[in-house]
N, C-alpha and C positions, 0 to 999 in steps of 0.2 A: 389457493386463491389465485386467479389470473391477474396479470399486470404487475406482479411484484418484482419481476426480473429474476426470480430465483427458480432454478430448475429442480426437478426431483433428485438430481444427482447429488445435491448438496445437503440433503436431509435424509436421515435414516431413522427408522423407529427404534427406540430403546425401551423395551418392555418395562413398564412401571415408572418410567422417568420422562415420558413425553418424547420429544425429538432431540436428536443430537445434530447440531448444525456445524458444517465445516466453516473454516475461517472466511471464505468468500461470501457465503450466505450471511454470516454474522456482520461482515462489513456493509452489506446491503441494508441490514437492519439499523446499524449505527448511523449510516448516511441518511436513512429515511427520517431520522430525528433532527437533522441539521438542515434548516431551510436554505435552499440554493445549492445544496451539495449535488454534484454529478459524480457518476462512476464510469470509469473506463474498465472494460473487462475483455480479456483475450486469453486464448490458450497458447502457451509457449511450448514449442516442441522440444522440451528438455525435462529431465526429472526434477521433482520438487527440490531436492538438495542443491542442484546446480542453480536453479532459479533463485531460491531463497538466499544462497550465498551472495548473490549480487544485490538483491533487495535489502538484506539486513546489514550490509557493509555501509553503515551510515557515514563513516569518515572517509570512505574511498569511493565505491561504485555509486552510491546514492546521488552524489553531485554530478556524476557523469550521465545518469539517465533522466534525472529531473531537470527539465529545461530552465527553470528559473533559479535553481540552487547553485551557488558557487561552492559552498562547503559546509560541512557540519563537524563540530568538535564535541566529542563526548566528555561531559564533565563528571558524571557519576553513573555507576551501574550498581544496583542492589537487587539481586535475583533477576526478575524480568522487568524491573522498574528502571527507566532510563531518564537522565537529565542531560540535555545537550544545548549547545548554541549553534544556530544556523545563520548563514548569511546568504542573502539572495544575490543574483548577478547585478541587481540595482543598488547594492550596498545596505539594504535593510537587514536588520538583525531580529532574531526571535529566540527567546529562552524557552525551549521546549521541554515538556515533561510528559511521560507516558509509559507505555508498555511495549516491549519488544520481546517476542517469543517466537519459536519456530512457526512460520506461516502467518504470523500476525504482528502488526505494528499500528499503534494509535498514539500519535504525539500531538500535543497542542500547546500553544502559548496564548497570550492575551490576543494576539492578532493573526495566528496561523493555525490551521488544522492539517495534519497529514495522516492519511489512513492507507495501509497497504495490507493485502491478504493474498495468500497462495494456498492451493489445495491440489492434491493429485486429481487428474482428470481421468475418469473411466475410459479405458481404451488407449491411454498413453498421454504424456505431456503433463503440463501444469496449468491449471486455471488460475489466472491472476486478476486481481481487481485493485484499482487505485482510486482514491478520492482525496480531496483537500482543496485548500485555497485560503484566501485572505478572510479572516474571521471578523464578524461584526462584534466589537468588544461587548462583553457582558451578555451576549445572546448566543443561542445555538443557531447560528446563521453564517453563511458564507456569501461573500460578494460574488455573484454568479458570472461576471463578465470575463470571458476568455477561458474559463476553467475547462470546458469540454475540449477545446482544441489543445490546450496545454496538456491535459491528461492523455489525449490521443498521441501527442508527440512523445510524452514520457513512456507510454507503452511501447511505441516503435523503438525508441532508444534502449529500453530495457531488453527487448528481444535481441538487439544488436550486441549489447554488452554480454548477455548470456552466451551468444554465439562466439564472441571474441574470447571468452574465458574457458568455455568447455565444449565448443562445437567441434564438428569434424575437422581433424587436422590440428586441433589445439593440444597443447601439452598438458592441460588440466588445470 
């Protein structure tokens, strides 16, 4: 289907079971169900393990690449389920609940949605997608003001954080 924003690289036939979607393609599907959601997508020139180490570090690196986040504190982890408290640079707080597993993160509170995905890119690097924003309480909707530019800034900062941690000349 054209216009979905998903390339053929994210989908592969699985005989007898339909299609297997990578995490980035799955994030596009999740965001399609949230009115006002925007997605920033980019290929980072680093292996998935290095990129995801930055993205999944909610208490450390996450606040360094997300422009409006001051910090996140993990309250509970049970398998891939996560509960955390987030604080924005404006002082707003969110009690987030969701899933964090390799290549995939979906967290939401009453007022905030955060979605992140990463998958190996054929030919090298890691395809990354980010979505999120201020949620309209009780509805699957995001207030769309400023989200596209903020996601683009987050993507640029993510690339810089990956470079700083594992790029050429880094100690690893």
